[in-house]
C-alpha positions in Angstrom: -9.4 -1.1 19.1 -11.5 -4.0 18.0 -13.9 -3.1 15.3 -15.8 -5.0 12.6 -14.2 -5.0 9.2 -17.0 -4.9 6.7 -16.4 -6.9 3.6 -15.9 -5.2 0.3 -19.1 -4.3 -1.4 -19.9 -3.0 -4.8 -20.7 0.6 -4.0 -21.1 1.7 -7.6 -24.1 -0.6 -8.1 -26.2 2.2 -6.8 -24.1 5.1 -8.0 -26.1 8.4 -7.6 -27.0 10.5 -10.6 -24.7 13.5 -10.1 -25.3 17.0 -11.3 -22.3 18.5 -13.2 -19.6 19.4 -12.2 -19.9 16.6 -9.7 -19.1 13.0 -10.6 -20.0 9.6 -9.1 -17.5 8.5 -6.5 -17.1 6.4 -3.4 -16.5 7.7 0.1 -14.2 5.4 2.1 -14.3 5.8 5.8 -11.7 4.1 8.0 -12.0 4.2 11.8 -8.7 3.6 13.6 -7.8 3.0 17.3 -5.7 5.3 19.3 -2.0 5.7 18.6 0.3 8.6 19.3 0.2 11.7 17.1 3.7 11.0 15.9 2.8 7.5 15.0 -0.3 8.6 13.2 1.6 11.3 11.2 4.2 8.6 10.2 1.5 6.2 9.2 -0.2 8.9 7.1 3.1 9.8 5.4 4.3 6.3 4.8 1.2 4.2 4.2 -1.7 6.5 3.2 -0.4 9.4 1.2 1.6 7.2 -1.2 -1.5 5.2 -2.0 -3.9 8.2 -2.1 -1.8 11.2 -3.0 -4.7 13.3 -4.3 -6.0 14.1 -0.8 -7.7 12.9 2.4 -9.3 14.1 5.5 -8.3 12.8 9.0 -10.5 13.7 11.9 -10.0 13.2 15.7 -12.8 11.2 17.2 -14.0 9.6 20.4 -14.6 5.9 19.8 -15.8 3.0 21.8 -16.0 -0.8 21.2 -16.9 -3.9 23.1 -14.0 -6.4 23.4 -14.4 -10.1 23.2 -14.8 -10.3 27.0 -17.8 -8.0 26.7 -16.2 -5.0 28.3 -16.9 -1.6 26.6 -13.8 0.5 26.2 -13.7 4.2 25.2 -10.6 5.7 23.5 -9.4 8.4 21.3 -9.7 7.4 17.7 -9.1 8.7 14.1 -11.5 8.8 11.2 -9.9 8.8 7.8 -12.1 9.9 4.9 -11.0 9.2 1.3 -13.0 10.0 -1.9 -12.2 7.7 -4.8 -13.2 7.8 -8.4 -11.7 4.4 -9.4 -13.9 1.9 -7.4 -13.4 -1.0 -7.1 -9.7 -0.6 -8.1 -9.0 1.2 -4.8 -9.8 -1.8 -2.6 -6.3 -3.4 -2.7 -4.7 -0.1 -1.7 -7.2 0.3 1.2 -6.6 -3.2 2.4 -2.8 -2.7 2.3 -3.2 0.4 4.5 -5.4 -1.5 7.0 -3.0 -4.4 7.1 0.0 -2.1 7.6 -1.8 -0.4 10.5 -2.8 -3.6 12.2 0.7 -5.0 11.9 2.6 -1.8 12.8 0.5 -0.9 15.9 -0.7 -4.4 17.0 -4.4 -3.4 16.6 -7.2 -6.0 16.3 -9.1 -4.3 13.5 -10.0 -1.2 11.6 -13.6 -0.4 10.7 -14.0 0.1 7.0 -17.2 1.4 5.4 -18.0 2.7 1.9 -20.9 4.4 0.2 -21.6 6.1 -3.1 -21.5 9.9 -3.2 -21.3 12.7 -5.7 -18.0 14.6 -5.5 -15.9 17.1 -7.5 
């Protein structure tokens, strides 16, 4: 899956004012190309969970992208959602996960977005 990797931004610059008991946080969304369910489970166990042991959400999705030749390809994909309270310290861990995925599964890219949220 070829997707644009957005550069790291400073999401806490516009941190929302959160009503207690919620706190300012960053939602990290990672969009992955299709791999087998077994490979995905192994990736989560070996690469994601050790870096973000407090929890995550993984969602099956239907994705599409345009390859360098201009052809639109549709495929199964995964959306991984992480809520972090330590921005921007989380960025090296996220990048390590992305790098591991690209190398392990020979993918071209992982779409990475972030935005400020209130969470608790």
